[in-house]
C-alpha positions in Angstrom: 6.7 -84.2 140.8 8.7 -82.9 137.9 6.6 -85.0 135.6 3.4 -83.4 136.9 4.8 -79.9 136.4 5.8 -80.8 132.8 2.3 -82.1 132.1 0.8 -78.9 133.6 3.0 -76.7 131.4 2.0 -78.7 128.3 -1.7 -78.3 129.3 -1.2 -74.5 129.7 0.4 -74.2 126.3 -2.4 -76.3 124.8 -5.0 -74.0 126.4 -3.1 -71.0 125.1 -3.4 -72.1 121.5 -6.7 -73.8 121.8 -8.2 -71.4 119.2 -5.7 -72.7 116.7 -7.2 -76.2 116.8 -9.1 -75.3 113.6 -7.7 -74.7 110.2 -7.5 -71.3 108.6 -10.7 -69.9 107.0 -8.6 -69.0 104.1 -10.0 -71.7 101.8 -10.5 -69.6 98.7 -7.8 -67.3 97.5 -9.4 -66.3 94.3 -12.7 -67.2 92.7 -12.5 -70.8 91.7 -8.9 -71.1 92.9 -7.8 -72.8 96.2 -4.6 -72.7 98.1 -3.9 -76.3 97.2 -4.0 -75.4 93.6 -1.3 -72.7 94.1 0.8 -74.8 96.4 0.3 -78.6 97.0 2.0 -78.6 100.4 4.4 -81.2 101.7 5.4 -84.2 99.6 3.1 -86.6 101.5 1.8 -88.7 98.6 2.9 -89.5 95.2 2.0 -91.7 92.2 4.0 -94.7 91.4 4.5 -96.1 87.9 1.2 -98.1 88.2 -0.7 -95.0 89.3 -1.5 -96.2 92.8 -1.2 -93.9 95.8 1.4 -94.8 98.4 2.6 -93.3 101.6 6.3 -92.4 102.0 8.2 -94.7 104.2 8.5 -92.2 107.0 4.7 -91.7 107.3 3.1 -93.9 110.1 -0.5 -94.1 111.2 -2.1 -91.2 113.1 -2.2 -93.0 116.5 1.5 -93.2 116.6 3.2 -90.4 114.7 6.9 -90.6 114.8 7.9 -87.0 113.8 6.3 -83.6 113.5 6.8 -83.7 109.7 4.9 -87.0 109.3 2.1 -85.6 111.5 1.6 -82.6 109.3 1.8 -84.8 106.2 -1.0 -86.9 107.7 -3.0 -83.7 108.5 -2.5 -82.5 104.9 -4.0 -85.7 103.6 -7.0 -85.5 106.0 -8.3 -82.0 105.7 -11.3 -82.7 108.0 -9.1 -83.5 110.9 -7.9 -80.8 113.3 -4.5 -80.3 114.7 -3.6 -81.6 118.2 -1.0 -79.2 119.7 -0.6 -81.6 122.7 0.6 -84.2 120.2 3.2 -81.8 118.8 4.5 -80.9 122.3 4.8 -84.6 123.0 6.8 -85.1 119.8 9.0 -82.2 120.7 9.6 -83.6 124.1 10.5 -86.9 122.6 13.2 -85.2 120.5 11.4 -84.8 117.1 13.0 -82.1 115.0 10.5 -79.3 114.2 12.7 -78.4 111.1 12.7 -81.9 109.6 12.4 -81.8 105.8 10.6 -83.9 103.2 12.2 -85.1 100.0 11.9 -81.6 98.5 13.5 -79.9 101.6 10.2 -78.6 102.9 9.5 -78.3 106.6 6.2 -78.2 108.6 6.4 -74.4 108.5 5.8 -74.5 104.7 2.6 -76.4 105.3 1.5 -74.2 108.1 2.2 -71.0 106.1 -0.2 -72.3 103.4 -3.6 -72.6 105.3 -3.2 -73.0 109.0 -4.0 -70.3 111.6 -1.3 -67.9 112.5 -1.4 -69.3 116.1 -0.2 -72.6 114.8 2.8 -70.9 113.1 3.5 -69.0 116.3 3.3 -72.2 118.3 5.9 -73.8 116.0 8.1 -70.7 116.0 8.2 -70.8 119.8 9.5 -74.3 119.5 12.4 -73.2 117.4 10.9 -73.6 113.9 13.1 -71.8 111.3 11.0 -69.2 109.4 13.9 -68.7 106.9 14.7 -72.3 106.1 14.5 -72.8 102.3 13.6 -76.0 100.6 15.6 -77.6 97.8 14.3 -74.9 95.4 15.0 -72.0 97.7 11.3 -71.5 98.7 10.8 -70.3 102.3 7.6 -70.2 104.3 7.3 -66.5 103.5 7.2 -67.4 99.8 4.4 -69.8 100.5 2.3 -67.3 102.5 2.9 -64.6 99.9 1.8 -66.8 97.0 -1.4 -68.1 98.6 -2.4 -64.5 99.5 -2.3 -65.0 103.3 -1.4 -61.4 104.5 -1.8 -62.3 108.3 0.7 -65.1 107.9 3.0 -62.8 106.0 2.9 -60.2 108.7 3.5 -62.8 111.4 6.5 -64.3 109.6 8.0 -60.9 109.1 7.6 -60.0 112.7 9.4 -63.2 113.7 12.5 -62.5 111.6 11.6 -63.8 108.1 13.8 -62.2 105.4 11.7 -60.1 103.2 14.1 -60.2 100.2 15.1 -63.8 100.4 15.5 -65.3 96.9 14.8 -68.8 95.5 17.1 -70.7 93.1 15.4 -68.6 90.4 16.3 -65.4 92.3 12.7 -64.7 93.0 11.7 -62.9 96.2 8.4 -63.2 98.1 7.1 -60.2 96.3 7.8 -62.0 93.0 5.7 -64.9 94.3 2.9 -62.6 95.4 2.9 -60.9 92.0 3.0 -64.1 89.8 0.2 -65.7 91.8 -2.0 -62.6 91.9 -1.9 -62.4 95.7 -2.9 -58.7 96.0 -3.3 -58.6 99.8 0.1 -60.2 100.4 1.6 -57.9 97.8 0.4 -54.8 99.6 1.7 -56.1 103.0 5.2 -56.7 101.5 5.3 -53.3 99.8 4.2 -51.7 103.0 7.1 -53.4 104.8 9.5 -51.9 102.2 10.2 -54.9 100.1 12.5 -54.3 97.2 10.1 -54.0 94.3 12.8 -53.4 91.7 14.7 -56.6 92.4 15.2 -58.8 89.4 14.9 -62.6 89.0 17.1 -64.9 87.0 15.8 -63.3 83.7 16.1 -59.8 85.1 12.3 -59.5 85.5 10.7 -57.2 88.1 7.6 -58.4 90.0 5.4 -56.2 87.6 6.9 -57.8 84.5 6.5 -61.3 86.0 2.9 -60.6 86.7 2.4 -59.4 83.2 4.0 -62.5 81.7 1.9 -64.9 83.7 -1.3 -62.9 83.1 -1.9 -61.7 86.7 -3.9 -58.6 86.0 -4.9 -57.7 89.6 -1.3 -57.7 90.8 -0.2 -55.8 87.8 -2.9 -53.2 88.3 -1.9 -52.8 92.0 1.7 -52.3 91.1 0.8 -49.8 88.4 -1.3 -47.8 90.8 1.8 -47.5 93.0 3.6 -46.0 90.0 6.0 -48.8 89.3 7.7 -48.7 85.9 5.9 -50.6 83.2 8.5 -50.0 80.5 11.3 -52.2 82.0 13.0 -54.9 80.0 14.3 -58.4 80.9 17.6 -59.8 79.9 16.3 -60.5 76.3 15.0 -57.0 75.7 11.4 -58.0 76.0 9.4 -55.1 77.4 6.9 -55.3 80.2 4.4 -53.3 78.0 4.6 -55.9 75.3 3.6 -58.6 77.7 0.7 -56.5 79.0 -0.6 -55.9 75.5 -0.6 -59.6 74.8 -2.1 -60.8 78.1 -4.0 -57.9 79.7 -5.0 -55.1 77.2 -7.0 -53.0 79.7 -4.1 -52.9 82.1 -1.8 -52.1 79.2 -3.9 -49.0 78.4 -3.4 -47.8 82.0 0.3 -48.5 81.9 0.7 -46.3 78.8 -0.4 -43.4 80.9 3.0 -43.5 82.5 4.5 -42.4 79.2 2.3 -39.4 78.8 2.9 -36.7 81.4 0.8 -33.5 81.4 2.3 -30.4 82.9 -0.8 -28.1 83.1 1.0 -25.4 85.0 3.6 -24.9 82.2 1.2 -25.9 79.4 3.4 -28.7 78.3 3.0 -32.4 77.7 5.7 -35.0 77.5 5.7 -38.2 75.5 8.3 -40.8 76.5 8.5 -42.5 73.1 12.0 -43.9 73.9 10.4 -46.1 76.6 7.7 -47.3 74.1 10.4 -48.3 71.5 12.9 -50.2 73.7 16.4 -50.8 72.4 17.0 -54.4 71.5 20.3 -54.0 69.6 22.3 -54.7 72.9 20.6 -58.1 73.3 22.2 -60.8 71.1 19.8 -63.3 69.4 16.7 -61.7 70.8 13.4 -61.8 69.0 11.5 -59.6 71.4 8.7 -57.6 69.8 7.8 -54.0 70.4 4.4 -53.0 72.0 3.3 -51.6 68.6 3.9 -54.9 66.9 1.8 -56.9 69.2 -0.9 -54.2 69.2 -1.2 -54.6 65.4 -1.0 -58.4 65.5 -3.8 -58.7 68.1 -5.8 -55.7 66.6 -6.2 -53.8 69.9 -8.3 -51.0 68.6 -8.6 -49.3 72.1 -4.9 -49.3 72.8 -3.9 -48.0 69.4 -5.9 -44.8 70.1 -3.9 -44.0 73.2 -2.2 -40.6 72.8 1.3 -42.2 73.2 0.7 -44.8 70.5 -0.8 -42.2 68.2 2.3 -39.9 68.7 4.6 -42.9 67.9 2.7 -43.7 64.7 2.8 -40.0 63.8 6.6 -40.0 64.3 7.1 -43.1 62.1 4.8 -41.6 59.4 6.8 -38.4 59.3 10.2 -40.1 59.5 9.9 -42.8 56.8 6.3 -43.8 56.2 5.1 -40.9 54.1 8.1 -41.0 51.8 8.0 -44.8 51.3 4.2 -44.9 50.8 4.6 -42.3 48.0 7.3 -44.3 46.3 5.2 -47.5 46.6 2.1 -45.9 45.2 4.1 -44.4 42.3 5.6 -47.8 41.4 2.2 -49.4 41.6 0.5 -46.7 39.5 3.2 -47.1 36.8 2.7 -50.9 37.0 -1.1 -50.6 36.6 -1.0 -47.9 33.9 1.4 -49.9 31.8 -0.8 -53.0 31.9 -3.9 -50.9 31.3 -2.3 -49.3 28.2 -1.4 -52.8 26.9 -5.0 -54.0 27.5 -6.5 -51.1 25.6 -4.0 -51.7 22.7 -4.9 -55.4 22.7 -8.6 -54.5 21.9 -7.7 -52.5 18.8 -8.1 -54.1 15.4 -4.9 -55.6 14.0 -3.7 -57.4 10.8 -3.9 -61.2 10.9 -0.6 -61.5 9.1 1.4 -59.0 11.1 0.4 -58.5 14.8 3.0 -55.8 15.3 4.0 -53.2 12.8 7.2 -51.3 13.2 8.1 -48.6 13.8 4.4 -47.8 14.6 4.2 -50.4 17.5 7.6 -49.6 19.0 5.9 -48.0 22.0 4.1 -51.2 22.8 7.4 -53.1 23.1 8.7 -50.4 25.5 5.5 -50.6 27.6 5.6 -54.4 27.6 9.2 -54.3 28.9 8.2 -51.9 31.7 5.2 -53.9 32.6 7.0 -57.3 32.7 9.9 -55.8 34.6 7.6 -54.4 37.3 5.8 -57.6 37.4 8.9 -59.6 38.0 10.1 -57.1 40.6 6.9 -57.4 42.6 6.8 -61.2 42.4 10.4 -61.4 43.7 9.4 -59.0 46.5 6.5 -61.4 47.4 8.8 -64.4 47.5 11.2 -62.4 49.8 8.2 -61.5 52.1 7.2 -65.2 52.3 10.7 -66.3 53.1 11.2 -63.5 55.7 7.8 -64.4 57.2 8.7 -68.1 57.7 12.2 -67.3 58.9 11.0 -64.7 61.4 8.3 -66.9 62.9 10.7 -69.8 63.2 13.3 -67.7 64.9 10.7 -66.3 67.3 9.4 -69.8 68.1 12.9 -71.1 68.8 13.7 -68.1 71.0 10.4 -68.2 72.9 10.6 -71.9 73.5 14.1 -71.5 75.0 12.9 -68.7 77.3 10.0 -70.9 78.5 12.3 -73.8 79.1 14.5 -71.5 81.4 11.4 -70.9 83.6 10.5 -74.6 83.6 13.8 -75.5 85.1 13.0 -73.5 88.2 9.4 -74.8 88.6 8.7 -76.4 91.9 7.1 -79.9 91.8 4.6 -78.8 94.5 3.6 -75.7 92.6 1.8 -77.2 89.6 0.0 -74.0 88.4 3.0 -72.3 87.1 4.3 -75.4 85.3 0.9 -76.0 83.7 0.8 -72.4 82.4 4.3 -72.6 81.0 3.5 -75.9 79.3 0.4 -74.4 77.7 2.5 -71.5 76.5 4.9 -73.9 74.8 2.0 -75.7 73.1 0.7 -72.3 71.8 4.2 -71.5 70.5 4.4 -74.8 68.6 0.9 -74.2 67.1 1.9 -70.9 65.6 2.3 -70.6 61.8 3.4 -67.8 59.4 0.8 -65.0 59.1 1.6 -64.2 55.4 -1.6 -65.9 54.0 -3.7 -64.5 56.9 -3.5 -61.1 55.2 -6.2 -60.9 52.5 -4.1 -58.5 50.4 -1.3 -61.0 50.1 -3.8 -63.5 48.7 -5.2 -60.8 46.4 -1.7 -60.1 45.1 -1.3 -63.7 43.9 -4.7 -63.6 42.2 -3.5 -60.6 40.3 -0.2 -62.3 39.4 -2.0 -65.5 38.1 -4.3 -63.3 36.0 -1.3 -61.6 34.5 0.2 -64.9 33.8 -3.0 -65.9 32.0 -2.8 -62.7 30.0 0.8 -63.4 29.0 0.1 -67.0 27.9 -3.0 -66.1 25.9 -1.1 -63.3 24.2 1.7 -65.6 23.2 -0.7 -68.2 21.9 -2.5 -65.4 20.0 0.7 -64.4 18.3 1.7 -67.9 17.4 -1.7 -69.0 16.2 -2.7 -66.0 14.0 -5.8 -67.3 12.3 -7.8 -68.2 15.5 -10.2 -65.3 16.3 -11.6 -67.1 19.4 -8.2 -67.2 20.9 -7.8 -63.4 20.5 -11.3 -62.8 22.0 -10.3 -65.0 25.0 -7.1 -63.0 25.4 -9.1 -59.7 25.4 -11.6 -61.0 27.9 -9.0 -62.2 30.3 -7.2 -58.8 30.0 -10.4 -56.9 30.8 -10.9 -58.9 34.0 -7.3 -58.4 35.0 -7.5 -54.7 34.6 -10.3 -54.5 37.1 -8.2 -56.5 39.7 -5.1 -54.4 39.0 -6.9 -51.1 39.8 -8.5 -52.6 43.0 -5.0 -53.5 44.1 -4.2 -49.8 44.6 -6.1 -50.0 47.9 -3.4 -52.3 49.4 -1.0 -49.3 49.7 -3.7 -46.6 49.9 -5.0 -48.0 53.2 -2.0 -46.4 55.0 -3.6 -43.1 54.3 -5.9 -42.4 57.3 -8.6 -40.7 55.2 -9.0 -43.8 53.1 -8.2 -46.5 55.6 -11.7 -47.0 57.2 -13.4 -47.3 53.8 -11.0 -49.9 52.6 -11.6 -51.9 55.8 -15.3 -51.5 55.3 -15.0 -52.9 51.8 -13.2 -56.0 53.1 -15.9 -56.5 55.7 -18.6 -56.1 53.1 -17.1 -58.7 50.9 -17.2 -61.2 53.8 -20.9 -60.4 54.4 -21.6 -60.9 50.7 -20.0 -64.4 50.7 -22.2 -65.3 53.7 -25.2 -64.0 51.8 -24.4 -65.9 48.6 -24.3 -69.2 50.5 -27.8 -68.5 51.9 -29.1 -67.2 48.5 -27.7 -70.3 46.8 -29.8 -72.5 49.1 -32.9 -71.1 47.3 -31.5 -70.2 43.9 -30.3 -73.7 42.9 -33.5 -75.7 43.6 -35.6 -73.0 42.0 -33.3 -73.0 38.9 -33.9 -76.7 38.6 -37.7 -76.3 39.0 -37.8 -73.6 36.3 -35.8 -75.7 33.9 -38.1 -78.7 34.5 -41.2 -76.7 33.7 -40.1 -73.9 31.3 -36.7 -75.0 30.0 -36.5 -74.6 26.2 -40.2 -73.5 26.0 -39.7 -69.7 26.4 -37.2 -67.4 24.7 -35.3 -66.4 27.9 -34.9 -70.0 29.1 -33.6 -71.8 26.0 -30.2 -72.4 27.6 -28.8 -72.8 31.1 -27.0 -69.4 31.1 -30.2 -67.7 30.0 -32.2 -69.5 32.6 -29.9 -68.5 35.4 -29.8 -64.9 34.4 -33.6 -64.8 34.1 -34.0 -66.2 37.6 -31.5 -63.6 38.9 -33.7 -60.9 37.2 -36.6 -62.2 39.3 -34.6 -61.4 42.4 -34.0 -57.8 41.2 -37.8 -57.5 40.3 -36.8 -56.9 36.7 -38.7 -57.8 33.5 -38.5 -61.6 33.3 -41.4 -62.0 30.7 -44.0 -63.5 33.0 -46.5 -63.5 30.2 -44.4 -66.1 28.3 -44.2 -68.3 31.4 -47.9 -67.9 32.0 -48.7 -69.0 28.5 -46.7 -72.3 29.0 -48.0 -73.2 32.5 -50.1 -70.6 34.4 -50.3 -72.6 37.7 -46.6 -73.2 38.0 -45.8 -69.7 36.7 -47.7 -68.2 39.7 -46.3 -70.7 42.2 -42.6 -70.5 41.2 -42.4 -66.8 40.4 -44.5 -65.8 43.4 -42.6 -67.9 46.0 -39.2 -67.2 44.6 -39.9 -63.5 44.3 -41.0 -63.4 48.0 -38.0 -65.4 49.2 -35.3 -63.8 47.2 -36.4 -60.2 46.6 -38.0 -59.7 50.0 -36.3 -62.0 52.5 -32.8 -62.4 51.1 -32.3 -58.9 49.8 -33.5 -57.3 53.1 -31.2 -59.7 54.9 -28.3 -58.5 52.8 -29.1 -54.9 53.5 -29.3 -55.6 57.2 -25.9 -57.3 57.1 -24.3 -54.4 55.2 -25.8 -51.9 57.5 -24.5 -53.7 60.6 -21.0 -53.9 59.1 -21.1 -50.2 58.2 -22.1 -49.3 61.7 -19.4 -51.5 63.3 -16.7 -50.1 61.1 -17.8 -46.5 61.3 -18.0 -46.6 65.1 -14.3 -47.5 65.1 -13.4 -45.6 61.9 -10.5 -43.6 63.4 -9.1 -46.7 65.2 -9.3 -48.8 62.0 -7.5 -46.1 60.1 -4.8 -46.0 62.7 -4.5 -49.8 62.7 -4.1 -49.9 58.9 -1.5 -47.2 59.0 0.5 -48.9 61.8 0.4 -52.2 59.9 1.9 -50.7 56.8 4.5 -48.7 58.8 5.7 -51.8 60.5 6.2 -53.5 57.2 8.1 -50.6 55.8 10.2 -50.4 59.0 11.2 -54.0 58.7 12.4 -53.5 55.1 14.5 -50.5 56.0 18.3 -50.9 55.7 20.4 -50.8 58.8 21.5 -47.2 58.3 18.0 -45.8 58.1 16.8 -47.9 60.9 19.7 -46.9 63.2 19.0 -43.3 62.3 15.4 -43.5 63.3 16.3 -45.3 66.6 18.8 -42.6 67.5 16.1 -40.0 66.8 13.7 -41.8 69.1 16.2 -42.2 71.9 17.6 -38.7 71.8 14.8 -36.4 70.6 11.8 -38.3 72.1 13.0 -38.9 75.6 10.7 -37.1 76.2 9.1 -35.4 73.2 7.8 -32.1 74.7 4.8 -30.4 73.0 2.4 -27.6 73.9 -0.6 -28.6 75.9 -3.8 -26.9 76.9 -6.8 -29.1 77.6 -9.1 -26.1 77.2 -7.9 -25.3 73.8 -9.0 -26.9 70.5 -7.1 -25.8 67.4 -9.6 -27.1 64.8 -12.9 -25.3 64.3 -14.9 -28.6 64.2 -13.4 -29.7 67.5 -14.2 -26.3 69.0 -17.8 -26.5 67.9 -18.0 -30.1 69.2 -16.6 -29.0 72.6 -19.0 -26.1 73.0 -21.9 -28.3 71.9 -21.0 -30.8 74.6 -20.9 -28.1 77.2 -24.3 -26.8 76.1 -25.7 -30.2 76.4 -24.3 -30.6 79.9 -25.7 -27.2 80.9 -29.1 -28.1 79.5 -29.0 -31.4 81.4 -28.3 -29.6 84.7 -31.0 -27.1 84.0 -33.5 -29.9 83.4 -32.4 -31.5 86.6 -33.0 -28.3 88.6 -36.5 -28.1 87.1 -37.3 -31.7 88.0 -36.1 -31.3 91.5 -38.1 -28.1 92.0 -41.2 -29.8 90.6 -40.8 -32.6 93.1 -40.3 -30.2 96.0 -43.5 -28.3 95.1 -45.5 -31.5 94.9 -44.2 -32.6 98.3 -44.9 -29.2 99.7 -48.4 -29.1 98.4 -49.1 -32.6 99.8 -47.9 -31.5 103.3 -49.9 -28.3 103.1 -53.1 -30.2 102.2 -52.5 -32.7 105.0 -51.8 -30.0 107.5 -54.9 -28.0 106.5 -57.1 -31.1 106.6 -55.8 -31.9 110.1 -56.5 -28.4 111.4 -60.0 -28.5 110.0 -60.8 -31.9 111.6 -59.4 -30.7 115.0 -61.3 -27.5 115.0 -64.7 -28.9 114.0 -64.6 -32.3 115.6 -66.6 -35.2 114.3 -69.6 -34.3 112.3 -73.0 -35.4 113.7 -74.9 -38.0 111.9 -78.1 -36.1 110.9 -79.7 -34.5 107.8 -77.7 -31.3 108.0 -74.5 -33.4 107.7 -75.2 -33.8 104.1 -74.4 -30.2 103.5 -70.7 -29.2 102.6 -68.9 -28.0 105.7 -67.7 -24.4 105.9 -64.0 -24.0 105.8 -62.0 -21.4 107.7 -60.4 -18.8 105.4 -57.3 -18.5 107.6 -54.6 -21.0 107.3 -52.8 -22.6 110.2 -49.3 -21.3 111.3 -47.7 -24.5 109.9 -49.2 -23.9 106.5 -47.9 -20.3 106.4 -44.5 -21.5 107.4 -44.4 -24.1 104.6 -45.6 -21.5 102.1 -42.8 -19.0 103.1 -40.2 -21.8 102.9 -41.5 -22.8 99.5 -41.2 -19.3 98.2 -37.6 -19.0 99.5 -36.8 -22.2 97.7 -38.3 -20.8 94.6 -36.2 -17.7 94.7 -33.0 -19.7 95.2 -34.0 -22.1 92.3 -34.9 -19.2 90.0 -31.5 -17.5 90.7 -29.7 -20.8 90.0 -31.7 -21.2 86.7 -30.9 -17.6 85.8 -27.1 -18.4 86.1 -27.5 -21.5 84.0 -29.4 -19.6 81.3 -26.7 -16.9 81.2 -24.1 -19.5 80.7 -26.2 -21.1 78.0 -26.5 -17.7 76.3 -22.7 -17.2 76.2 -22.3 -20.7 74.7 -24.8 -20.0 71.9 -23.1 -16.7 71.1 -19.7 -18.6 71.0 -21.1 -21.1 68.5 -22.5 -18.3 66.3 -19.1 -16.6 66.3 -17.4 -19.9 65.5 -19.7 -20.8 62.6 -19.9 -17.3 61.0 -17.1 -15.6 59.1 -15.3 -12.8 60.9 -17.4 -9.6 61.1 -20.6 -11.3 59.9 -22.2 -12.9 63.0 -25.7 -13.9 61.9 -28.6 -12.5 64.0 -30.1 -14.8 66.6 -33.7 -15.7 66.3 -34.7 -14.8 69.8 -38.3 -16.0 69.4 -37.0 -19.5 68.5 -34.5 -19.4 71.3 -37.2 -18.5 73.8 -39.4 -21.3 72.5 -36.5 -23.9 72.7 -35.5 -22.7 76.2 -39.1 -22.8 77.4 -39.3 -26.4 76.4 -36.9 -27.2 79.3 -39.7 -26.4 81.8 -42.7 -28.4 82.5 -46.3 -27.3 81.9 -47.8 -24.4 83.9 -49.8 -26.8 86.0 -46.6 -28.3 87.4 -45.8 -25.0 89.1 -48.9 -23.8 90.8 -47.0 -21.6 93.2 -44.3 -20.1 90.9 -45.2 -16.8 89.5 -44.3 -14.9 86.3 -40.6 -14.5 86.3 -38.5 -12.4 84.0 -34.8 -13.3 83.9 -32.3 -10.5 83.5 -28.5 -10.5 83.5 -28.4 -9.0 87.0 -31.0 -10.3 89.6 -34.2 -12.2 89.1 -37.4 -10.2 89.7 -40.1 -12.0 91.7 -43.7 -10.9 90.7 -46.9 -11.8 92.4 -47.9 -15.4 91.9 -49.8 -16.2 88.8 -50.6 -19.4 87.0 -47.7 -19.7 84.5 -44.0 -19.2 84.0 -42.5 -16.9 81.4 -38.8 -16.9 80.7 -37.3 -13.9 78.9 -33.5 -14.0 78.2 -32.3 -10.4 77.9 -28.9 -9.3 77.3 -29.6 -8.6 73.6 -32.5 -6.6 72.2 -35.2 -8.6 70.5 -35.2 -6.2 67.6 -32.2 -7.2 65.6 -31.9 -4.1 63.3 -29.1 -3.9 60.8 -25.9 -2.8 62.4 -27.1 -3.6 65.9 -25.7 -6.9 67.0 -25.9 -6.2 70.8 
């Protein structure tokens, strides 16, 4: 009897959870990402050394499962098979432990929390399943449910006593797991249940910083929207903002808004620059980079235009950038001028027996000493920069590799995604190389130094061998080319000046386009040069030598005089064929292609002119800051931490200090007002058309109902007589239409008054004080009238005169006249009203 009661109880329990016989519908957590990719589940199968799949010893066939754990391992391997709760009850009755662990310390609850229905979890909990039992790595079922973005399971576990702030071996809570696996829904549930969002893991990282480091943009965006601090640092001084700039630039732009607080009521704005420049002096051996460094390295043009970043650049420029740039430009100008003076002196006539005459040439010796001294100084600085670049990148690689290895030690074998991401990060670190040669201006410096070396060597040879005129000519030629490169080098330091920065960037982009064009041009130039040499080489004056031939062909591209008559006299057929085809290909096709390339480059650069200028300036400022001595650097850091925490400035979003900005703002407002006015006209036109259609339809229906069907006889060919009276419905529509017209005209009158005030504001801004130019009201009326449609579009709107008070409605006519009054049309001298 007792046996029958026990069976009946099991059947009742089975019926209670019958809906749980299916797996959870939570198959896809994110697009292209499944729960099994986030968490592999129980350690049911593994690869041996030969790569064959084996079952653990404790796993037995399905028909005779020995424990609850082996049963769930079997279900995990056979996803098409559904759970049998009756079997679980039978195993519990036989003494199977519901909290049995696999080789990693995981229980059946870990598997259930991944993808099974919440009813299955409730079924196990009622049979004493431990919801807080951690595995060997400290991961609990709540960590699993949070990571796979299963909010219903998270809620169930919390209701059944799961600890919301339980930590793993790496001191990460369920909210850390939800953040680092981009589980937004679970994250919201945990935050709603008051999880500690500021708790730190083994590297002192908050959930937001962990999401930023692992490139989880949705989770990071969610936490930012909840106003969590984006400027926190880990135990190495690495800022969360730095990680966001590297991994998720759009989210980083939003995070920077936290550092710019606008107090409109008190007309103040606060810039928290101290949080943008985190202190790293307290962290020994750290190589953490600041947000501005990674913005420049990754060329984030959008982020660098954020007001907080702009204010930081402005502070650096005023503190040390402006002074150092002036010194660097002065040194370089002295360097260039000294070599230029020597180059001009080298071109002067001299005695073959005595290259230098004293005391007349004493100044040349002084200039040579200055030039050589500055050259040696700059070469030494270049070698220092190369050494520092290699040393810095190596130190950063070693530091970053150690930090990644710390995270790898806490990676769970059944959570492969995190391990793969960290391994990829280590591979990227190993592949990094010094960025010294990636900067074009560093390469350009060495070109200049090699040219100067050639100048020095040829000058020494010219002094030693005095009777060789060709050697002296070669020296002068090399000097002439070197002078050009020396003066171009001024742009390296001038690019820090924002006015010049965009144009220097543009020149660099144009040079890249020219190299691309030369490759394409050479594809046509070389074969045509060979063809011209075969036919005309040595037979005409301008093709007697290879250099003459090449220059003549280049003149064909420029549509210059290339003496076609001489070519025609030698071979008229080939003259027409070669000259005609090469002229069409080079002068028409290639040159137009080059123009298109340059125009596209100009447009791309000019669209981001301000951002490119800021990027150039920031790059130079970072180089200068790195070369500062400890005293100056500490002084600047103290200034940022004390005076810029926050930096408070005046703020008024309706005020523009610059006249150009003021005109731009008023112009935009006028454009918006005109757009709204046009929209009103369009809407009114549409209403009138609909009203007319309804009126015609109503009139036509009344006519048909009053006259009935026409008889089919000869008199039916005559036009029927229409009643002069309109139906009541037509009168109602007409009255409603006129009321709509009055309301529309009143609204248009208000818009035009606003437009008039804006035009007057522009005239006052553009004119000098006391000399406001008269407004051409005829032209203003013509431009304003263009906002309206043709008279035919408004058959029911009468002649309207707009005044500054109330609109006057006149009897309906066939057109619309708009008259803006508020000033007299007759602008007599001295009468500006």
